[in-house]
C-alpha positions in Angstrom: -2.0 37.1 31.4 -2.7 38.6 28.1 -0.4 41.4 28.8 -1.4 44.8 27.6 -0.6 44.5 23.9 0.3 47.8 22.3 3.2 49.2 20.2 6.3 47.2 19.8 9.5 48.5 18.3 10.2 46.6 15.1 13.0 48.6 13.5 13.7 52.2 12.6 10.4 54.1 12.5 8.3 50.9 12.8 6.1 50.4 15.8 3.3 48.0 14.9 0.4 47.8 17.4 -0.4 44.3 18.7 -3.6 43.2 20.4 -3.2 41.5 23.8 -3.7 37.7 23.8 -7.1 38.0 25.4 -8.2 40.7 22.9 -6.9 38.5 20.0 -9.0 35.5 21.3 -12.0 37.8 21.6 -11.5 39.1 18.1 -11.5 35.6 16.6 -14.5 34.6 18.8 -16.4 37.6 17.4 -15.3 36.9 13.8 -16.4 33.2 14.1 -19.8 34.1 15.7 -19.0 32.5 19.0 -21.4 33.6 21.8 -21.0 34.1 25.5 -18.1 34.4 27.8 -15.1 32.0 27.8 -15.3 29.1 30.2 -12.2 29.1 32.5 -10.5 26.0 33.7 -7.5 26.2 36.1 -5.2 23.4 35.2 -3.7 21.5 38.1 0.1 21.8 38.7 2.0 18.8 37.2 5.3 19.6 38.8 5.6 20.4 42.5 8.1 23.2 42.2 6.3 24.9 39.2 5.5 28.4 40.4 3.3 29.2 37.3 -0.4 28.6 37.0 -2.2 27.9 33.8 -5.8 28.8 33.1 -7.4 27.4 29.9 -10.1 29.7 28.4 -12.4 28.0 26.0 -14.7 30.2 24.0 -18.2 28.8 23.3 -18.3 28.2 19.5 -20.3 26.1 17.2 -18.4 23.1 15.7 -16.0 22.9 14.0 -14.8 26.3 15.4 -12.6 26.0 18.5 -11.0 29.0 20.2 -8.7 28.3 23.1 -6.4 30.6 25.1 -3.9 29.3 27.6 -3.1 32.0 30.2 0.3 31.2 31.8 0.2 33.1 35.0 3.6 33.9 36.5 5.5 32.6 33.5 8.3 34.3 31.7 9.1 34.8 28.0 9.5 31.1 27.5 8.1 28.1 25.7 5.9 26.1 28.1 7.0 22.6 28.8 10.5 22.9 27.4 14.0 23.9 28.6 15.2 27.3 27.5 18.6 28.4 26.3 18.6 31.4 28.6 18.5 31.2 32.4 15.4 32.0 34.3 16.9 35.2 35.8 16.8 36.6 32.2 13.6 35.1 30.7 11.6 34.2 33.8 10.0 31.0 34.9 8.9 28.2 32.5 5.6 26.6 33.0 5.6 22.8 33.2 1.9 22.5 33.4 1.5 22.2 29.7 3.7 21.3 26.7 3.0 24.1 24.2 4.2 22.0 21.3 1.9 19.1 22.1 -1.1 21.4 22.7 -0.6 23.1 19.4 -0.1 19.8 17.6 -3.3 18.3 19.1 -5.2 21.5 18.1 -4.2 21.2 14.5 -4.9 17.5 14.4 -8.5 18.3 15.4 -8.7 20.9 12.7 -7.2 19.5 9.6 -8.0 21.7 6.5 -9.8 19.8 3.7 -7.8 19.6 0.5 
């Protein structure tokens, strides 16, 4: 969940500071004049043996702005909905509740930039 963010080693003498996922979503919500708290929706498990849980946070924004955050609880450093090259004991569990590629594609289909 959002993890803590913070400094990340990026090479000799380089430690950029990253926001947590939740702080990033809140930054964009503030920048886009969204008001109120995010609406949380726990997604139902799609696979019986999936030990992860996904909570979708939707920030209240005026159209056409849409800010979403998918909180993968209990997931590892993986791409949700897809097999990983590395075994789970190295990267952690993969959520099967959403397909990250499909969710991202649908988001961009809804928000096509005018030419």
